[in-house]
Phi, psi and omega in degrees: 000318180296322177297322178296321178295318179297317179295318183296320182274347182077021181282158175252142176286149178299147184300318181297324179289317178298315179296319180297312180295325177295317178295320178296320179294326181288339182274351185298312183293314176301323178294320177298318181292323177296317179298317177296322179299321177296317180294322179293324179296334181267000183293148174258155184295328179293330178291327179290325178298313178296319180295323179294317178298315179295326178293320178295317179297316178299317180298316180294316180294315181294322176297315180297319178295315178297316179296314180297319178295318179296321178290320181300316181269004177052052180284153176287178189298315182291316180297321177297316180297318179296315180298311182296318180294320179294321182288329185265014179294162182295166177294136185277156178298331181301327178300318178297315182296322178293320177296320179293317183295319185266017171075018177278171177284102189277344182298315176298328178292321176298319176297323179293322177297314181294312183295317181291328177291317178295321179295328182292340178299324178267321188291319184296313176297324179294316179297316179297320178295326181286317186271343180262000000 
């Protein structure tokens, strides 16, 4: 609401406040990665096996959805490649934080983040070779 008043009146936020908020915003990603690192350190090997299987399934489903969407909208080659690559990216760290925040079992999600990221090392070049 305060931001709306500032926009409506054409006011500028004080420099010290803008700098402070900018620094707070920049620390968000490192804190997320540290939190994920703690969860990964506690992972068990059986959780990684299940996460790897789920990552492969996610990759196949997302590739099919991206390919189907590109065909449905008759996108050109580059736009299709961008869409498919964006859809098949690894699971984001944000998923882990949301699972942790809402009291879900976040350990499997941490395993999924790790497994999908490791799988993307091979999957992204293969996908790019296929769609380009």
